[in-house]
C-alpha positions, 0 to 999 in steps of 0.5 A, a space after each residue: 806918914 809913920 803912922 801909915 807905914 805903921 798899919 801897912 806892915 802891921 795889916 800885912 803881918 797879921 795876914 800872913 798869919 805870923 804876928 809879932 809881939 815884940 823883937 823876941 816874941 812870935 804869935 802863933 793863933 789858935 783858931 778852927 782847929 788849927 795853928 796859924 801859922 802851922 810853921 814858924 821859923 825864929 833866931 835861937 832866944 826867941 819866944 813863941 808866944 801861942 794864943 788862944 783866939 776860939 769863942 769856947 773851944 780849949 786847946 793844948 800845946 805838946 812838944 811829945 818828941 822831947 818827953 814833956 808832958 803836954 801843956 795844961 789846957 789853953 782856953 779862949 783869951 789865955 795864951 802860953 809861951 816857950 823860949 828855944 834856946 837851941 837850933 833845931 826843928 821842935 813839932 808839936 800837936 795840940 793833944 785834944 785835936 791831933 787826930 783833926 790836923 792841929 800839929 805845927 813845927 817851931 823851927 830855930 836857926 
């Protein structure tokens, strides 16, 4: 019975777009020129992992407002992670696809 409940929970999370890799990591999927979900809310100390689920397209994650340099390109089946230790709203873009609306935000409570 526990296995059925686990499968249902995982299916619900997959449909919502937000996957939890473990207690401290939230997954944002890159596909179809979008971040899915585009907005995540996490606790201070948690990590966000961006996974590229495209077939051929590269992406990146750039926290421009923080004064950071753009992250290197993330190719299909690759990922990057960032841990957020301070509360706030952290807007980011995919630099090469910002003009196509590929933007997101991490809200840290």
